[in-house]
N, C-alpha and C positions, 0 to 999 in steps of 0.2 A: 982590684979584679972582676976582671967578665966572666959571665957564665951566660951559657948558649943553648941559649930553649929549645929543646926537641919537641915537636908537633905530632903526637899519635896520628897514624891515620885510621880514620870511623870510617868503616862503609856507610852511602847514604841509606841503606835498607834494611831490614831488620835478620837477622844472623837467624836461620833455621835449618842447623847440621840434618845429616841423616843419623839413621835412620826416621821416616815421614808415616805415620799410621793416617788416612784420609779415609771418607766418606761421604758417596754420593752415587751418580746416575751414570754408566755410561752408554755411548751407542755404536758399535762396529761395524761397519761398512768394508764388507772384505771380497779379494779379489787373489790372485794366480798371477805372477809375473817371472819371468825370463828374460835375463841381455842376450840382445839377439846382436848378428852381424852388424845391423845398422845402430841399433840401438844399445851399445855395449854397456853404458851408464846409464843412471836414472835424469830424466831430461832436466835442462837450467831450472825448470820452475817447481824443480823437487827441494829448494834448495833458497834460505834467502839470500840476498844481493851481497849482505854479509860475510856468511858460509859459503856462498859460490865462487868468492873470488880470491877464497882461502884454499889453504892445504886438507883442508875439512872434506870439500869438496874433491881434490885428487887422487886418482885412485892409483898412483903411481908413489905417494908417501900414506895415506892413507887405508890402500886396501879396496882389491877388485870387487865388482856389485855381482852377487850371485843369485838374487832375488828368493822367491818363494814365496811364503804367505805374506801376502799386502794387504793392509791395514789404513783407513780411515777412523782415527778415532777420536770419537766426540765426549767432553767429561763436564757434567757441572756437579765437582766439585762441593758439597755444605759442609765439610769438616775436613781441617787441614792444619797445620802447623803456622800458614801465615794467613789463614781464613780464605773463605768461601771463594771462591772463580772458578771458572770456564775456560774449556781450553779444547783446543782442537789440532791433532797429528796425523803428519803423515810417514809413513813406515814402510818404506818400497821392498823389505824383504831382509836378506841377510848379505854382510859383506865380509870377506875376509879380513882379520887382525894381522898386519904384515909378518911381526915378530913369529911367530910359530903357526901363521896358518891356519887360525883355529876361524871357523862360522860363527856370528854372532849376529842377533839382529840391530839395527841402527835407525833411530828415528832422525829427517833428514831437515822436516821440516814441521815447526811450533808454531800454535799462536798462543797468548794465555792472554785472559783480561786484568791480571794483575802484575806490577810491577815486584812486588814482594816475591813471586811465584818464578819469576823471568827472572832474579837476581840469582836465588837458591837454587831452582834449579838445573841454572849453565853452572855456578859455582860445586854445586857435589857430583855431579853427575854428567856434567859436559851434554845435557840437552838445550837445544839452539834454541830454546823460546826466544819470543820478542811479543811484543803487548798487541792486542788489537781488542776491537768491539764486537759484539756478538750479540745477536738477536734470535730469542726463544718463544715463537709463536705456540700457546698456546694449543691444543687438541680442545675443539668442545663435547668431543664425545668423550673424553677419559673421567667419566665419571669416578670407575675406581681408579685407585692411587695408584696400581698394580697395573694401569694399561696403561699404553704409548702418551706420553703427555704430555707430547709437543705435535705438530701436525709440521711445521717448516723451523727451520737454523739457517740464519745466514752471519756470516763474517764477514769482516772490511775493516778496511785499516783508520785507526784512529784520528786520522787526519782529513778521514774522508768516510763517514761513518755510510752517508746513503749509497756509497757503488759498493756492492760488496764482491768478493773476489770468489767463495764460496758459498754456495746456498743447496742444501738438500731439502726434500718434499719426504714427510712421515706420510706413512698409510698404514693404517694394523689391517694383519691377515685376518683372518675368518674368527679361529680358534685358538691362533699362538702367540698373539700379541700381548697375552696377558702373561706377567715374568711369574710366570711358577717350576720354571727349569733348573735344577739346583746347578751351579757353574763355579769352577775351582778352576785356575788356569792350572792347577799341578797336576790336574788330573785329565786334561786334555789328549787323547793320543796322540803323538808327534808334535806337542806344541810345544818349545823351549822355548821360554823367558827369559833368555839371559842376555843381556846386551850390552856392546862394547862402543864407547863414542870416546873419538882421537879429540884433540884438543881444539877449544875455541878458540877464533880469532878476537878480539877486543876493538868494540865500537870506540870510536875517539871520543863520544859523547855520552859512554858510557852510564855515568855520575847522574844522567838524566833519564837514560832510555832502559837502563837497569842490563845491557847487555854485554856485562862482565869475561874479561878471557881468561882462560885456564891454559896451566903447560904440561899438564900428565894426561894422558888413559883415563875410563873411568869405564866400569864395570857395574852393574845392576842388576838384579832379578827380581823383579815386582810380582808381588802374588794379588791375586784379584780372587774375590768369593763372592757369592747372593745367590739372587735367583734372576734367570735370562728367559724373555722371552723373542717372536722371531716378528721382522717386519718386511715389507715393500718398502721401496724406494726408488723418487726419479731427481732425478737434477735439474736444478731451478731456472739454465739460459738456455737459450735459443737449442734445440735439435738434444736436448737433455741432460749438457753439460754440468756437473757438479764444480769444476773451477774454470779460473779463466784465462789458464795456465800463464797467469805471468803472477799474482799473488799467489793461486794454489795451484797444481797442477791438475787436467782437463783427464778426469778418472773415469771408467766404467764397471760396475758391480752388482754380480748378479744372485746375494745375500747379504741381509742383514743384521746384526746380533743384540741386543741391546741389554745387556747386563746387569743389574741393579745392583753394583761390586761398594766394597770396600777395598779398600788400592792401597797395599804397603810396596815402600820403596825402601831397603835393605843398602 
């Protein structure tokens, strides 16, 4: 009598299901976008190649772009269910959710420094994470830990960390860079932190790069609390550009916030 052995699928990365409680520091670079006749949808650099060639970036499948408050968020997580990691994301605004017409935020491009974060962020909430190389240059004038701690942040591919696709320079304001303003995303007038993310395509080498695919829509509403300050920013590329328009969009901003925050993902 013969018996067949059944192999159980074991994920190659540690599982960290929702909810998450995280602690760290984040830097918000804010602007305002609206779709136009010439640009009714975010440009290709707003998506990775994997998501950009899938239904994730097809407005006929996953909804019309509406815009609104747009944010580049840079985060250094000191505490998370998958350990410390760095993150940069591009949130171009709101999109329509096709089944109901509901408007909600959507992250279209995001890099992290951890494969465990990539795998679980995609699996838990359809956040289109991929791994990148981060460099944070300390601010030599930041003798007080509540003062802006970095003077420069750059992000590059792990394959070629010497060629960043995103560079931002930070400069303290004269009076408001110290993080002392109470901050809570639930208490900001007009700010609805509801996200709705479409299913994600799967990388053919997801067991190595952690870019696992998903099958259904996911919603989340993170809560961020802490103390905030203000800062000046300039892009590190020629002409003051922030991104190279390939690995990250070329964007312009007029204000930056620095919430020292705790972040919860439900």
